[in-house]
N, C-alpha and C positions, 0 to 999 in steps of 0.2 A: 528604374531599376529597383528590384525588390528583394534581391538575394545576393549571396556571396559571389564574387567574381574570382576568388582565389580557391584553388584546390587545396585540400588538406594533405595531399601526398607530400611526403618528406617531412611532415611535422611530427614531433613526438606527441604522445597521448595527451599530455597536459595542454599543449598548444591547440591540438584538435578540439579538445573539450571547450577551451576558452573561445575559440573561433565560433563554435556552434552556439555557445551561450551569448556571445555578442550579437549574433544574428537572430536569436530567438528570445527576445526580451519580453515580449507581450504587447509592446506598443510600436507602431511603425516608426515613429520618430526616433526612438532609442535604438531600434534595429538598424536604421540608416546611419545614425551617428556612430554608435559603437561598432557596428558591422563593417562599415567602410574603414574605420580606423584599424580594426583588426586585420582586414584584408591587406592593408598596406604595411602594417607594422609587426604583426604577430611573430613572424620569423626572426625578427631582430631584437625582440625584447629580452632583457636580462632576466635572471631568476628573480631578482628583487622587483623588477617591473611587473613580472608575471604575478607575483604575490600581491602587488599593489592593485593590479587589475582584478584579481580574485576578490579582494576586499571591496573594491568599487562595485563589482557586480552583485554584491549582497544588498546594496541599497535599492530602494524601490524606484521604478521608472519615473513616477511623478517627482520624487525628490531629486533624482539625477538630472532630469530635464530642467527642473527649476534652477538647479545649481549651474548648469551649462548656460542657461539663458540669463543668469545673474539675478534671478528672483528669489534665491534662497542660498544660504551659506550652509555647507555641510561641515561636519567635524574635520579638524586638521588631519586626523588619521586617514581620512578618505581622500582628501584633496591635495595630494602631493604633486610631485613633478609630472607624473604620468597623467593625472587629471588635467593639468594645465596643457599638456600636449594634445589630449583629446579635445579639450575645449577650443584650442586654436586650430584643430584640423579642419581643412576646408570641406565644406559641403555645398551642394547646389541648392539655392533657395527654392527652386521650383519643385523639388522632391518632397519637401516637408509641407 
C-alpha cells in the first residue's frame, strides 16, 4: 500500500491539509508511518493535537524517522503525547 485509504470527504480544510501532508512527506517510510496514522486518527484529533501534528510536520523526515526508531531525541516541544501515539501506532514490517 502506498497511499491513503481514507477519503478527505467530511474533513475540514485544516484536517484535509494535514492528511495530505502526512502522505506526502518526501520519504516512503515517513509517508507510511504518518499517513497511516492520519488515515486512522485525523478525524478524531482535538485542536491541540492538530497543532501538535502541525509542529511535528515541520521536522525533517530523517530526524522524525530517527526519533521514531529511537536513534535520536527531538526537542520536548515536538515529542508530546501525539508523538508517542504515532510512535506506538502499528505498522506492517514488510512495508518498510
